[in-house]
C-alpha positions as CSV (number, residue, x, y, z in Angstrom):
1,M,61.4,153.2,142.1
2,Y,61.1,149.4,141.7
3,E,62.2,147.4,144.7
4,R,63.0,143.8,144.3
5,K,61.0,141.4,146.5
6,I,63.3,138.5,146.2
7,P,67.1,139.2,146.4
8,L,69.3,138.5,143.5
9,N,71.0,135.1,143.6
10,L,74.0,135.0,141.2
11,N,75.9,132.1,142.7
12,C,76.2,130.0,139.5
13,G,76.0,130.1,135.8
14,L,72.3,128.9,135.8
15,D,71.4,131.8,138.1
16,L,73.1,134.2,135.8
17,V,71.5,132.9,132.7
18,G,68.1,132.9,134.3
19,E,68.5,136.5,135.4
20,V,69.5,137.6,131.8
21,L,67.0,135.4,129.9
22,Y,64.1,135.5,132.3
23,G,61.1,136.9,130.4
24,K,58.6,135.1,128.3
25,W,59.7,136.6,124.9
26,K,63.5,137.1,125.3
27,I,64.6,133.9,123.7
28,R,62.3,134.4,120.7
29,L,63.4,138.0,120.4
30,L,67.0,137.0,120.3
31,W,66.2,134.3,117.7
32,F,64.2,136.6,115.4
33,I,66.8,139.3,115.6
34,N,69.4,136.7,114.7
35,E,67.3,135.8,111.7
36,G,67.4,139.4,110.5
37,I,64.1,140.7,111.8
38,Q,65.3,143.9,113.4
39,R,62.4,146.5,113.4
40,P,60.1,146.6,116.5
41,S,57.0,146.4,114.3
42,D,58.3,143.3,112.6
43,L,59.1,141.7,115.9
44,Q,55.6,142.5,117.1
45,R,54.2,140.8,114.0
46,K,56.3,137.7,114.7
47,I,55.1,137.6,118.3
48,P,51.5,138.8,118.2
49,D,50.6,137.4,121.7
50,A,53.1,139.9,123.3
51,S,52.1,143.5,123.9
52,R,54.2,146.2,122.4
53,R,55.0,147.5,125.9
54,V,56.3,144.1,127.1
55,L,58.4,143.6,124.0
56,N,59.9,147.1,124.5
57,V,60.7,146.3,128.1
58,Q,62.3,143.0,127.3
59,L,64.3,144.5,124.4
60,K,65.5,147.2,126.7
61,E,66.7,144.5,129.2
62,L,68.4,142.6,126.4
63,E,70.1,145.9,125.5
64,E,71.2,146.5,129.2
65,H,72.6,143.0,129.3
66,E,74.6,143.8,126.1
67,L,72.9,141.0,124.1
68,V,71.4,143.4,121.5
69,T,72.2,146.9,120.3
70,K,69.6,149.5,119.4
71,K,70.2,151.9,116.5
72,I,68.0,154.9,116.2
73,Y,68.0,156.6,112.7
74,P,67.5,160.4,112.7
75,V,64.5,160.4,110.4
76,V,60.8,161.3,110.9
77,P,59.1,159.2,112.0
78,P,62.0,157.7,114.0
79,K,63.4,154.4,112.6
80,V,64.7,151.8,115.1
81,E,66.6,148.6,114.4
82,Y,68.0,146.0,116.8
83,S,70.9,143.7,116.1
84,L,72.8,141.1,118.1
85,T,76.0,142.0,119.7
86,D,79.0,139.6,119.4
87,F,78.1,138.6,123.0
88,G,74.5,138.0,122.0
89,K,75.6,135.8,119.1
90,T,77.2,133.4,121.5
91,L,73.7,132.5,122.8
92,I,72.4,131.4,119.4
93,P,73.9,127.9,119.6
94,V,72.4,127.5,123.0
95,I,69.0,128.6,121.8
96,L,69.3,126.3,118.8
97,A,70.1,123.3,121.1
98,L,67.1,124.1,123.3
99,G,64.8,124.3,120.2
100,D,66.2,121.0,118.9
101,W,65.5,119.4,122.3
102,G,62.0,120.7,122.2
103,D,61.5,119.4,118.7
104,Q,62.8,116.0,119.7
105,H,60.4,115.8,122.6
106,E,57.5,117.8,121.2
107,E,54.7,115.2,121.7
108,R,55.7,114.4,125.2
109,L,56.2,118.0,126.2
110,R,52.9,119.1,124.6
111,S,51.0,116.3,126.4
112,L,52.6,117.2,129.8
113,I,51.9,120.9,129.4
114,L,48.3,120.3,128.5
115,K,47.9,117.8,131.3
116,S,49.3,120.3,133.8
117,E,46.7,122.9,132.5
118,G,43.9,120.3,132.9
119,I,43.4,120.0,129.2
120,S,43.0,116.6,127.5
121,S,45.5,116.1,124.7
122,A,42.6,114.7,122.6
123,E,40.8,118.1,122.6
């Protein structure tokens, strides 16, 4: 069984949000599910850098945190679809605001990220 190395810190809203949204692909998964992309294979195509296993783990965590629901259709082969819960829909304006901020500061952020990776922005 998994044992956490660092104890949970849930003392403020930022800690809670971090715990629920921590994961490289969770914000993108929520965004794409909100756009209507619900099947795991479609999500995999939208996020090709993520392994199927990691996407499944993060989808399961989003489901456990009641941000998405999973519907399994009784057909062969099994058909699975994800949708946002009402609770999950409340995150969409926050994600949109973060995306807008990133768009507004795109050049600066890209330059800073490349610099921290030791890559010249002229490359």
